[in-house]
N, C-alpha and C positions, 0 to 999 in steps of 0.2 A: 814647316821647318824654316827657321831663320836663315838668312844669307850668311850669317856668321858661322853657323854650323855647316851649311853647304860648301862654304869656301875654306874651311879649316883644313890645314894640311893633314896628310895621313900620319897617324902615329909614327914617330921615328924619322919622319922625312925631314931633311935639312931645309931650313927656312932662312932665306936672306933677310936680315933685320931691316934692311933699307928698302927692299922692294916686295917682300912677302906681304900677305894680307894682314890686316889688323885683327887681332884676336883679343877678346876680352879675357883678363887674367884676374884671379882672386887677389883682393886687398890683403896684405899681410897683417892687417890690424883687425878688420871686421869680416873679411871673407867675401864680401860683395864683389861681383865681377865688374871690372871697368877697363876701358881701353886706355885711359890716361892714368898712370899710376907713378907719379914722380916719387922717388925714394921708396917705392913698393906700396904707397898708400893710395887709396881712392880719393877723389876731390872732397867727399864728405868727411872723411877722417882727417884730411889736411885742415879743412875748416874747423873741425872739432878741437883738434889739438892747438890750432892757432888762436882759438878763442878762450881756451881754458885758462884759468887763473894760474895753474902750476905750469910753468914754461918747460919743465924738464924734458917731457916727451917731444915737444915741438924743436927744442934745441938739439936733440939727438937726431931727429929726422932731418933737420936742416943740415946737419954735419954730414949725414949719409948723402944728401943730394949734392952738397958742395963737393964732396969726395968723388962722386960719380962724374960731375962736370969736369973735375980737374983731371980725372983719368982719361977723358975722352972716349970716342966711340969703340 
């Protein structure tokens, strides 16, 4: 069993975002689990939309990230 599963909080337990354990969460685009998900996307999806010729999806993602930063913690 991985340390991630062993250290995951119990279902329904409150977790402090700043001090709680890191938990891999599914990417909203591809479904892969990742610890780092800026704007809801895993690093592979950020790279894919950043390198795509059509910048529409990247621009939407960037707007979500900027809005999250502006809103603060």
